[in-house]
C-alpha positions in Angstrom: 133.7 12.8 55.7 136.3 15.9 55.3 136.0 18.5 57.3 136.9 22.1 56.6 137.9 24.8 58.9 137.1 28.1 57.4 136.6 31.9 58.4 133.7 33.7 56.3 135.5 35.3 53.3 138.7 34.4 54.0 141.3 32.7 51.8 139.3 29.4 52.7 136.5 30.5 50.5 138.5 29.1 47.9 138.4 25.4 49.3 134.6 26.0 49.9 134.3 26.7 46.3 136.3 23.8 45.2 134.0 21.2 47.4 131.1 22.6 46.0 132.1 22.7 42.2 133.1 18.7 43.1 129.9 18.0 45.0 131.8 16.7 47.9 130.1 16.7 51.0 132.0 18.2 54.0 131.7 19.0 57.7 132.4 22.9 58.1 134.0 24.7 61.3 134.1 28.0 61.3 137.1 28.9 63.2 137.7 32.4 64.2 141.1 33.9 62.8 141.5 36.7 65.4 140.7 35.1 68.5 141.8 31.6 67.7 138.5 29.9 68.9 136.2 27.4 67.0 132.8 29.1 67.1 130.7 26.1 67.4 132.6 24.2 70.5 134.6 27.4 71.7 138.1 25.3 71.4 141.2 26.6 70.8 141.5 26.4 66.8 145.6 26.2 67.5 145.1 22.5 68.6 144.0 21.8 65.2 146.4 24.1 63.6 149.7 25.4 65.2 149.7 28.0 62.4 146.3 29.5 63.7 145.4 30.0 59.9 142.8 28.6 57.7 141.9 26.5 55.5 142.6 23.2 57.4 141.1 20.3 56.1 140.8 16.9 58.1 141.0 13.8 55.8 139.0 11.0 56.0 142.1 9.2 58.1 142.4 12.2 60.4 145.4 13.4 59.0 145.3 17.4 58.8 146.1 19.3 55.6 147.0 23.2 55.7 148.1 25.6 53.3 145.3 26.8 50.3 147.8 25.7 47.4 147.9 22.1 48.9 144.2 21.9 50.2 142.9 23.0 47.0 144.9 20.4 45.0 144.0 17.8 46.9 140.5 18.5 46.7 140.5 18.6 42.8 142.3 15.4 43.3 139.5 13.7 44.9 137.5 13.6 41.5 139.9 13.9 38.9 137.0 13.1 36.1 136.0 16.8 36.6 139.1 18.5 35.7 139.6 21.2 39.0 143.3 20.5 38.5 144.9 18.8 35.5 146.0 15.6 35.9 149.4 14.6 37.2 151.9 14.6 34.5 150.0 17.1 32.3 152.0 20.5 31.8 149.4 22.3 32.7 149.2 20.9 36.4 152.2 22.8 36.7 150.6 26.2 35.2 147.7 25.3 37.7 150.8 25.3 40.7 152.6 28.5 39.1 148.9 30.3 39.6 148.0 29.3 43.0 151.7 30.0 44.0 151.4 33.3 42.6 147.8 34.2 44.1 148.9 33.3 47.2 152.0 34.8 47.4 151.8 38.5 45.4 148.0 38.7 46.2 147.1 37.3 49.3 150.7 37.6 51.2 151.9 40.8 49.8 149.0 42.8 49.2 145.5 41.2 51.3 147.1 40.0 54.4 148.8 43.4 55.6 145.8 45.4 54.3 143.6 43.4 56.7 145.9 43.2 59.4 148.0 46.0 59.8 146.2 49.5 59.6 149.3 52.0 59.5 150.1 53.7 56.5 153.8 53.1 56.8 153.3 49.4 56.8 150.7 49.5 54.0 153.0 52.0 51.5 154.7 49.4 49.6 151.8 46.7 49.5 149.7 49.4 47.7 152.4 50.6 45.6 152.8 47.2 44.1 149.8 45.8 43.8 148.7 47.5 40.4 151.7 45.7 38.8 150.6 42.6 40.4 147.0 42.6 39.1 148.5 43.2 35.6 149.8 39.8 35.3 146.6 38.1 36.0 144.7 40.8 33.7 146.6 40.3 30.6 146.6 36.7 30.8 142.9 36.7 31.2 142.5 39.5 28.2 142.2 36.5 25.8 141.0 33.3 27.8 137.9 32.5 29.9 140.0 30.6 32.9 143.7 30.7 34.2 144.5 27.6 33.0 143.7 25.6 29.7 139.7 25.9 28.8 138.0 24.8 32.0 137.5 25.9 35.6 140.4 24.6 37.8 140.7 25.6 41.6 143.3 28.3 40.4 140.0 30.3 39.6 138.6 29.4 42.9 141.6 31.2 44.3 141.5 33.8 42.2 137.8 34.7 42.7 138.2 34.7 46.2 141.4 37.2 46.0 139.6 39.5 43.2 136.3 39.7 45.9 138.8 41.1 49.0 140.3 43.9 46.5 137.6 46.0 46.8 137.1 46.0 50.6 140.9 46.4 50.6 140.5 49.6 48.6 141.1 48.5 45.2 138.8 48.8 42.2 139.0 46.1 39.8 137.2 48.1 37.1 140.5 49.5 36.0 141.2 45.9 34.6 138.4 45.4 32.2 139.3 41.7 31.9 139.4 41.0 35.5 135.7 42.3 36.2 134.8 40.3 33.1 136.5 37.1 34.6 135.0 38.0 38.0 131.5 38.2 36.7 131.9 35.0 34.9 133.0 33.0 37.8 130.3 34.5 39.9 127.6 33.1 37.4 128.7 29.8 38.3 126.2 28.1 40.5 128.4 26.5 43.0 130.7 29.8 43.3 127.6 31.7 43.6 126.3 29.5 46.5 129.6 29.0 48.5 130.3 32.9 48.6 126.4 33.5 49.5 127.1 30.9 52.0 129.8 32.9 53.4 128.7 36.2 53.1 125.4 35.6 55.1 127.8 33.8 57.8 130.1 37.0 57.8 127.6 38.8 59.0 127.1 36.9 62.4 131.1 37.2 63.0 132.2 40.1 65.1 135.7 40.9 64.9 
């Protein structure tokens, strides 16, 4: 059975969404991203991944996979018939990778990461100044389409859904981008997405910083 190391409402939520959408059973381990402890046994999370970051996916053969873009594509490829990622050789496969890279670099690392880790205004001035321009890219893209890639839900949508959920507590109201608000509402209406979010929201209340 696959195992996912996660922290509630961190970027690993996208991996939970992907697993739930795919109907893949997994064992979940809550890893505290600040204390670097695995909650269920108190072990050092860095012994699982020296990066000390989620997600970490333990494969059936015991190998470990990190980084959201890689984990999400791996999960999608376990059930290729579901179309959670375009098949290798499909031009849309590169569009998927394009969006996973953009979300990870331009929304997550460039804005959400510093917002939640750094508290001084000087460090946050540049990320805050850029986020509007950054979000205009997916907002424009989604103005006349339902999903990020092609005509169906993919793991890129799982990733963007997580990012949009975190923007409000980070001080950004996506209502100023109607296409993003409508998109997030559509994604949250999906049973698997709703289930994954509800699970992690409940767990988040039990975790202290």
